[in-house]
C-alpha positions in Angstrom: 42.8 382.4 150.7 39.7 383.9 152.7 41.5 383.7 155.9 44.8 385.3 155.0 42.6 388.0 153.2 40.7 388.7 156.7 44.7 389.0 158.6 45.3 391.4 156.6 43.0 394.0 157.9 43.6 395.4 161.4 40.5 395.9 163.8 40.1 399.9 164.8 38.0 402.5 166.5 38.0 406.3 165.2 37.7 409.4 167.9 37.0 412.5 167.2 36.1 416.0 168.5 32.7 418.2 168.3 34.6 421.8 169.3 33.6 425.3 168.8 35.6 425.4 165.1 33.9 421.8 164.2 30.3 421.0 164.7 28.3 417.5 164.6 28.0 418.0 160.9 31.2 418.5 160.4 32.8 415.9 162.3 30.7 413.4 160.2 32.3 414.4 156.9 35.6 414.2 158.5 35.0 410.8 160.2 33.7 409.3 157.5 37.0 410.6 155.3 39.2 409.2 158.2 37.1 405.8 157.8 38.0 406.3 154.0 41.4 406.5 155.0 41.9 404.0 157.4 40.3 401.6 154.8 42.7 402.4 152.4 45.6 401.9 155.0 44.0 398.3 155.5 42.3 398.6 158.6 38.1 397.7 159.7 36.5 400.2 161.9 34.5 398.5 164.2 33.1 402.0 166.3 33.5 405.5 166.4 33.8 407.5 169.6 32.7 411.3 169.3 32.9 414.0 172.4 32.0 417.2 172.8 34.8 419.6 174.0 35.3 423.5 173.7 39.0 422.2 173.1 40.8 419.1 172.8 42.3 417.8 176.2 45.9 419.0 176.8 47.0 415.5 178.3 44.8 412.2 176.2 42.7 414.7 173.2 39.6 413.7 174.9 38.4 413.7 178.4 39.1 411.2 181.1 35.9 409.8 181.4 35.7 408.9 177.7 39.2 407.6 177.5 38.2 404.9 179.9 35.3 404.1 177.3 37.7 403.8 175.1 39.9 401.8 176.7 37.2 399.4 178.1 35.7 399.1 174.7 39.5 398.1 172.9 40.0 395.3 175.4 36.4 393.9 175.2 36.9 393.7 171.2 40.4 392.9 171.3 40.8 396.3 169.2 44.3 397.2 168.0 44.5 400.1 166.8 43.0 403.2 167.8 42.9 406.7 165.5 42.3 410.1 166.0 40.7 412.5 163.5 43.2 415.2 164.3 47.0 415.1 165.1 48.3 414.9 168.8 50.9 416.2 170.6 53.8 414.0 171.6 52.6 414.4 175.1 49.1 413.2 174.4 50.4 410.4 172.1 52.2 408.9 175.0 49.9 409.6 177.3 47.2 407.7 175.4 49.8 404.9 174.7 50.1 404.5 178.5 46.3 404.2 179.3 45.0 402.6 176.4 47.7 400.2 175.9 46.9 399.7 171.9 48.4 401.3 168.9 48.0 405.0 168.4 47.9 406.6 165.4 46.2 410.3 164.6 45.2 411.7 161.3 48.7 412.7 160.1 50.8 409.4 160.9 47.4 407.6 159.3 47.9 409.6 155.9 52.1 408.9 155.9 51.2 405.3 156.5 49.1 405.4 153.3 51.4 407.3 151.5 54.3 405.1 152.7 52.3 402.0 150.9 51.2 403.8 147.4 54.7 405.1 146.9 56.4 403.1 144.2 59.3 404.9 142.5 62.2 405.3 144.4 61.6 409.1 144.7 58.5 408.7 146.1 59.8 406.9 148.6 62.3 409.2 149.4 60.2 411.9 149.9 57.8 409.9 152.5 60.9 408.8 154.3 61.5 412.4 155.0 58.1 413.0 156.2 57.9 409.9 158.5 61.0 411.1 159.9 60.1 414.7 160.7 57.0 413.5 161.9 58.7 411.0 164.5 61.5 413.0 165.5 59.4 415.1 168.3 57.9 412.1 169.1 60.5 409.6 170.3 59.5 409.7 174.2 59.3 406.4 174.5 60.9 402.8 174.7 64.4 402.3 173.0 64.0 401.8 169.5 67.4 400.3 168.7 67.8 402.9 165.6 71.6 402.9 166.6 71.7 399.6 165.4 71.4 401.1 161.6 75.2 402.9 162.2 76.6 400.9 164.8 76.5 401.4 168.7 79.8 401.0 169.6 82.0 404.2 169.9 79.3 406.1 168.0 77.8 407.6 171.5 78.8 410.7 172.8 79.8 410.8 177.1 76.9 410.2 178.9 74.6 409.8 176.0 71.0 408.4 176.2 69.2 406.0 174.2 66.8 408.4 172.9 69.6 411.2 172.5 71.0 408.3 170.4 67.8 408.0 168.4 67.3 411.4 167.7 70.8 412.5 166.6 70.4 409.1 163.9 67.1 410.5 163.1 68.6 413.7 162.5 71.7 412.5 160.3 68.9 410.6 158.0 66.7 413.1 157.9 69.9 415.4 156.4 70.9 412.3 154.2 67.4 412.3 152.6 67.3 416.2 152.6 70.3 416.1 150.2 69.4 413.4 148.3 66.1 415.0 147.2 67.7 418.2 146.6 69.8 415.9 143.6 66.5 414.5 142.6 64.8 417.6 142.2 67.7 419.2 140.2 67.5 416.3 138.0 63.4 416.7 137.5 64.3 420.7 137.1 66.4 419.7 134.5 63.6 417.4 132.8 60.9 420.1 133.1 63.4 422.5 131.0 63.9 420.0 128.5 60.2 419.2 127.7 60.6 422.0 124.9 57.8 425.3 124.4 54.6 422.9 124.5 51.9 424.2 126.8 52.2 422.1 130.4 48.6 421.0 131.9 48.3 420.2 135.3 45.8 417.8 136.9 44.6 418.8 140.5 42.1 418.2 142.8 40.6 416.3 146.0 42.0 413.0 146.7 39.6 410.2 144.8 38.3 412.4 142.5 38.8 410.8 139.1 42.1 412.8 137.7 43.9 409.4 136.9 40.6 407.9 135.4 40.7 411.4 133.5 44.4 411.4 132.5 44.1 407.5 130.9 41.1 409.0 128.7 42.3 411.9 127.5 46.2 410.7 126.8 45.0 406.7 125.9 47.6 405.7 128.5 46.9 403.2 131.7 47.9 405.4 135.0 46.7 403.4 138.3 43.3 404.2 138.8 41.7 402.9 142.0 38.8 403.8 144.6 40.8 404.3 147.1 42.2 407.9 148.6 45.7 408.8 147.7 46.1 406.2 144.7 48.5 408.3 142.8 51.8 409.4 144.3 54.2 409.7 141.4 53.9 412.1 138.7 53.2 411.0 135.7 53.6 413.2 132.4 51.9 412.1 128.9 51.7 413.9 125.6 48.0 414.7 124.6 46.7 416.0 121.3 43.4 417.3 121.2 42.0 418.0 117.7 45.7 419.0 116.3 47.1 421.0 119.2 49.7 418.8 121.4 50.2 419.7 124.8 51.8 418.2 128.2 49.5 416.5 130.5 50.6 416.0 134.2 48.8 413.6 137.0 49.7 414.6 140.3 48.9 413.9 143.8 45.6 414.5 145.6 45.0 416.9 148.2 43.5 416.5 151.3 42.0 418.4 154.3 44.4 418.5 157.1 47.3 417.8 154.7 50.4 417.2 156.7 53.2 420.2 156.6 55.6 417.2 156.5 54.2 415.7 153.3 53.6 419.2 152.0 57.3 420.3 152.3 58.7 416.6 151.1 56.5 416.6 147.8 58.2 419.8 147.1 59.2 419.0 143.7 55.9 416.9 142.9 54.2 420.3 143.5 56.0 422.0 141.2 54.9 420.5 138.5 51.5 422.2 139.8 53.4 425.8 140.2 55.2 425.6 136.5 52.0 424.5 134.6 50.7 426.8 132.1 47.0 425.8 133.2 45.5 424.1 135.9 42.4 421.6 135.2 40.8 421.3 138.5 38.7 418.1 138.9 36.1 417.7 141.1 33.8 414.7 142.5 30.3 416.2 141.9 28.8 413.4 143.6 30.7 414.3 146.8 28.5 415.5 149.5 31.5 417.5 150.7 32.3 418.4 147.4 32.4 422.4 147.8 34.7 422.1 150.5 36.8 419.8 148.6 37.4 422.9 146.4 38.2 425.3 149.3 40.9 422.8 150.2 42.4 422.5 146.9 42.5 426.3 146.5 44.2 426.7 150.0 46.6 424.5 149.2 47.3 426.4 145.5 47.4 429.3 147.4 50.4 428.0 149.9 52.0 426.8 147.0 51.6 430.3 145.0 49.6 428.5 142.4 46.2 430.3 142.6 46.8 432.8 140.2 46.9 430.6 137.0 44.6 430.0 134.3 42.0 426.8 135.4 39.3 424.8 134.1 37.1 423.8 136.5 36.0 420.1 135.5 32.8 418.6 137.5 33.6 414.6 136.9 31.1 411.8 138.2 28.0 413.5 137.0 27.0 409.5 136.4 27.1 408.8 140.3 25.1 412.1 141.4 22.2 412.0 143.1 19.8 413.5 145.1 16.6 413.1 147.5 13.8 415.2 146.0 11.7 416.5 148.2 7.7 416.4 148.0 5.8 419.2 147.1 4.1 419.2 150.6 7.3 419.0 152.3 7.9 422.8 153.8 10.9 422.0 155.8 13.9 423.7 154.6 16.0 422.3 151.3 19.3 421.1 152.2 22.4 420.2 149.6 20.9 416.7 149.5 17.8 418.1 147.9 19.5 419.9 145.1 19.7 418.3 141.4 22.5 418.2 139.5 20.9 421.3 137.4 19.8 423.1 140.2 23.5 423.1 140.9 24.6 424.2 137.3 22.4 427.5 137.8 24.3 428.5 141.7 27.6 430.3 141.9 29.0 427.8 139.5 27.2 429.4 136.6 29.0 432.8 137.6 32.7 431.2 138.0 35.4 433.0 136.3 36.6 429.9 135.4 35.5 428.1 132.2 33.5 424.9 133.4 31.8 421.8 132.3 30.4 418.9 133.8 31.5 415.1 132.5 32.0 411.4 133.8 35.5 410.3 133.2 33.9 406.8 133.0 31.4 407.0 130.7 32.8 410.3 128.4 29.7 411.6 128.9 30.2 415.2 127.8 33.6 414.5 126.5 33.9 416.2 123.3 32.2 419.9 125.0 35.1 419.4 127.6 38.1 418.9 125.0 36.9 421.7 122.9 37.2 423.9 126.4 40.5 422.6 127.0 41.8 422.9 123.4 40.3 426.8 123.9 42.9 427.7 126.9 45.4 425.9 125.3 45.2 427.6 122.1 44.8 430.9 124.0 48.1 430.0 126.0 50.0 428.9 122.8 49.0 431.8 120.9 50.0 434.5 123.3 53.1 432.4 123.9 54.1 432.3 120.0 52.0 435.4 118.5 53.9 435.1 115.4 53.8 431.6 115.0 52.6 431.0 111.0 50.9 427.4 111.8 47.7 427.9 112.8 45.9 424.9 114.6 42.5 424.2 113.8 39.8 422.0 116.2 38.4 418.8 115.3 37.1 416.1 117.9 38.8 412.9 116.4 37.0 410.8 118.9 33.8 411.5 117.8 33.2 408.3 116.7 34.4 406.9 119.6 32.6 408.6 122.1 29.0 408.0 120.4 29.5 404.1 120.5 
């Protein structure tokens, strides 16, 4: 059993650059995240390679000397995969595979691979397959991939058509087919959204692995899959939730991430429609992560890209049970860093002046759940009253889980 488990993980190394747009601290954050992505995909990271360049080398991303250093290391240590923190151009990918003679992945390809592993439903698999083909099409510059066997080679090639051109045509046909399939599913899902009645629709949004699914389970008393890995949830889940005696629909959506591949944003259009068409957004943040402010900025950027940034929002800072900081000694005169800020001090910063209602909770231990529920209730009620101003039925708030939370 143990030997089988060990063979499931590939040995990999990571490669990243310090550039004029990305200092060493930022690179470390990205490389930490890249290592977590690699672990989620099924790889163990043996070493990280970094280099300072004003911009990526157009030929091999890193300089020639660093490329030789990586090549020597992967040969000596039998490394099978080299993962780059940024998206590689088709020519960079080709040159690196020729020089390093191992499998080369970039950040985009790695995320696509994780999505392919995580996709459970036919719809999610179709979305991921489309994104993978759109990523692959401009990178068909290597050996013949035998894709023509999928449609039969004899009689299907044009005069003088090369194998690579055949592959490109087959992929274009497949992309067209997948897009048509997604259009049909998108129409069905739009109909489903319209048929959910006039209940207020609330969507959970946030960076990947911040605890959205755990919060979904706690609020809806359901069993949505949750795991301490990136992109544990790909398929949209909708549950009816009642706080007090006020019902509404709660949607758990795919997590966002920095440098999210554009192919995935387009392929997951219908999934993101759940966010775009929601009446209220619950932005979940992992307060225990040292880069949580960057995560907030990344999520807000994607919300702006899909035109969902003007919606009412509730900010929920999760994982206060995991929050930790390094308290400075009184005689320590060095400047304080983010690591030295306590949770109480964070609450007095920009968070206290946010235009959105804010609460600090633990979805795991349910700490501060009554406060969070009251906050969500008030926001949903405001939307409900504005939508049905002449509704004679008045909802009253009461916390029916108060005894449970005290246990």
